[in-house]
C-alpha positions as CSV (number, residue, x, y, z in Angstrom):
1,M,0.0,0.0,0.0
2,S,1.5,3.4,-1.0
3,F,1.0,6.4,1.3
4,S,1.0,10.1,0.5
5,P,0.3,12.9,3.0
6,G,-3.1,13.7,1.4
7,D,-4.2,10.1,2.3
8,A,-4.6,11.1,5.9
9,L,-7.6,13.3,5.0
10,E,-9.3,10.6,3.0
11,H,-8.8,7.5,5.1
12,P,-9.4,6.7,8.8
13,A,-6.3,6.6,10.9
14,S,-6.4,2.8,10.9
15,D,-5.6,2.9,7.2
16,V,-2.6,5.2,7.7
17,P,0.5,3.0,8.3
18,H,2.2,5.1,11.0
19,L,-1.0,5.5,13.0
20,R,-2.2,1.9,12.7
21,D,1.1,0.3,13.8
22,R,1.8,1.0,17.4
23,T,5.3,-0.3,17.1
24,T,6.3,2.6,14.8
25,P,8.5,5.1,16.6
26,L,6.9,8.3,17.7
27,H,7.2,11.3,15.4
28,A,8.0,14.9,16.2
29,Y,4.4,15.9,15.6
30,D,3.3,13.5,18.4
31,A,5.5,15.4,20.8
32,G,4.4,18.8,19.4
33,L,0.7,17.8,19.8
34,L,1.4,16.7,23.3
35,L,3.0,20.1,24.2
36,L,0.1,22.0,22.5
37,R,-2.5,19.8,24.4
38,L,-0.8,20.2,27.8
39,S,-0.2,23.9,27.5
40,L,-3.6,24.9,26.0
41,G,-5.6,22.4,28.1
42,L,-4.0,23.2,31.5
43,I,-4.4,27.0,30.9
44,V,-8.0,26.6,30.0
45,A,-8.7,24.2,32.9
46,S,-7.1,26.7,35.3
47,H,-9.5,29.4,34.1
48,G,-12.3,27.0,34.8
49,S,-11.1,26.4,38.3
50,Q,-10.9,30.1,38.8
51,K,-14.6,30.4,37.9
52,L,-15.8,27.3,39.9
53,F,-13.6,27.3,43.0
54,G,-11.9,30.7,43.1
55,W,-8.5,29.0,42.7
56,F,-5.5,31.0,41.3
57,S,-7.0,34.3,42.6
58,G,-10.2,33.7,40.7
59,P,-13.6,35.2,41.5
60,G,-15.3,31.8,42.2
61,L,-19.0,31.1,41.4
62,T,-20.4,34.2,43.1
63,G,-18.0,36.7,41.4
64,T,-18.2,34.9,38.0
65,G,-22.0,34.8,38.3
66,Q,-22.2,38.5,38.9
67,L,-19.9,39.1,35.9
68,F,-22.1,37.0,33.7
69,T,-25.2,38.9,34.9
70,S,-23.5,42.2,34.3
71,L,-22.7,41.1,30.7
72,G,-26.4,40.4,30.0
73,Y,-26.4,36.6,30.4
74,P,-29.5,35.1,32.1
75,S,-29.0,33.4,35.4
76,G,-25.5,34.5,36.0
77,R,-24.7,31.8,38.5
78,T,-25.9,29.0,36.3
79,M,-23.9,30.4,33.4
80,A,-20.8,30.6,35.7
81,V,-21.2,26.8,36.5
82,I,-21.6,26.0,32.8
83,A,-18.6,28.1,31.8
84,G,-16.5,26.8,34.6
85,L,-17.3,23.2,33.9
86,S,-16.8,23.7,30.1
87,E,-13.4,25.2,30.7
88,L,-12.3,22.8,33.4
89,L,-13.5,19.6,31.7
90,G,-12.7,20.8,28.2
91,G,-9.2,21.8,29.3
92,L,-8.5,18.6,31.1
93,G,-9.9,16.6,28.1
94,L,-7.5,18.4,25.8
95,A,-4.5,18.1,28.2
96,S,-5.0,14.3,28.5
97,G,-6.1,13.8,24.9
98,L,-9.4,12.2,26.1
99,L,-12.5,12.7,23.9
100,T,-10.4,15.4,22.1
101,P,-13.0,16.6,19.6
102,L,-15.6,17.1,22.4
103,A,-13.1,18.7,24.7
104,A,-12.1,21.1,21.8
105,A,-15.8,21.8,21.2
106,A,-16.3,22.9,24.8
107,V,-13.3,25.2,24.6
108,V,-14.3,26.6,21.2
109,G,-17.8,27.4,22.5
110,M,-16.4,29.2,25.5
111,M,-14.0,31.2,23.5
112,V,-16.7,32.2,20.9
113,N,-18.6,33.7,23.8
114,A,-15.5,35.4,25.3
115,I,-14.6,36.9,21.9
116,S,-18.1,38.2,21.5
117,V,-17.9,39.9,24.9
118,K,-14.5,41.4,24.2
119,W,-15.2,42.3,20.5
120,H,-15.5,46.0,21.1
121,G,-12.3,46.2,23.1
122,G,-10.2,45.8,20.0
123,F,-7.8,43.1,19.1
124,F,-4.9,43.6,21.5
125,I,-4.7,43.4,25.3
126,P,-5.6,44.8,27.8
127,N,-9.2,44.7,26.6
128,G,-8.7,42.9,23.3
129,M,-9.6,39.4,22.2
130,E,-6.4,38.0,20.7
131,Y,-5.8,35.7,23.7
132,E,-9.2,34.1,23.3
133,L,-8.8,33.8,19.6
134,V,-5.5,31.9,20.0
135,L,-7.1,29.5,22.5
136,A,-10.0,28.9,20.1
137,A,-7.6,28.4,17.2
138,G,-5.5,25.9,19.2
139,A,-8.6,24.0,20.3
140,T,-9.8,23.9,16.7
141,A,-6.4,22.7,15.4
142,L,-6.5,19.9,17.9
143,A,-10.1,18.9,17.0
144,L,-9.0,18.7,13.3
145,T,-5.6,17.0,13.7
146,G,-6.4,14.7,16.6
147,P,-4.4,14.5,19.8
148,G,-1.5,12.5,18.5
149,R,-0.3,9.1,19.7
150,L,0.6,10.3,23.2
151,A,-3.0,10.7,24.2
152,A,-5.7,8.8,26.1
153,D,-7.9,8.6,23.0
154,R,-5.4,6.1,21.6
155,H,-6.6,3.6,24.2
156,V,-10.3,4.1,23.8
157,P,-12.0,1.7,21.2
158,G,-14.1,3.5,18.7
159,I,-12.3,6.8,19.0
160,R,-8.7,5.5,18.7
161,D,-8.6,6.3,15.0
162,H,-9.2,10.1,14.6
163,R,-11.1,11.2,11.6
164,I,-11.2,14.8,10.5
165,G,-15.0,14.6,10.1
166,F,-15.3,14.2,13.9
167,G,-13.2,17.3,14.4
168,I,-15.3,19.3,12.0
169,L,-18.5,18.2,13.6
170,A,-17.2,18.9,17.1
171,V,-16.1,22.4,16.2
172,A,-19.4,23.1,14.5
173,L,-21.2,21.8,17.6
174,G,-19.2,24.1,19.8
175,V,-19.9,27.2,17.6
176,L,-23.6,26.3,17.4
177,I,-24.0,26.0,21.1
178,A,-22.1,29.2,21.6
179,V,-24.4,31.0,19.2
180,V,-27.5,29.7,21.0
181,V,-26.0,31.0,24.3
182,L,-25.2,34.3,22.8
183,L,-28.8,34.6,21.6
184,L,-30.0,34.3,25.2
185,R,-28.0,37.4,26.2
186,N,-29.8,40.7,26.7
């Protein structure tokens, strides 16, 4: 069987020789994806823990709920729980490479909302949205490429073989849910 780089887009990972064979040495991109997953995932998860538990000098549920209310979201405390859980679980999912497309969808959905809130602040910090845009882009990239071989997904039957279609559907789901939440805002 011959293999060309374009084949990875057309065939499930089980048809791509270096992904099917677990004895093949790891590639540099596996290490690169691990680094991306760990850094992105743990940063997002820490933001979730700030919202939920007040860790890392965060506002906790009360402060985050008040912020969501002030931004026009209904039921600020409920939104704080949803946002905190989305970031915490999505971030941990990305970091571990477990259910990567769904974890990425949670992060993308949160970042779409964060970008919409910060839209009028311009692009750059202190009030800009570039940080949230980078997190959304990183999560989208992981949804599309898969987590690499150094990930928990490699040990879960049924999702072991990443398909780009799963990534596209997951990102679309994250954006769709974000849009629905944004439509609830006053």
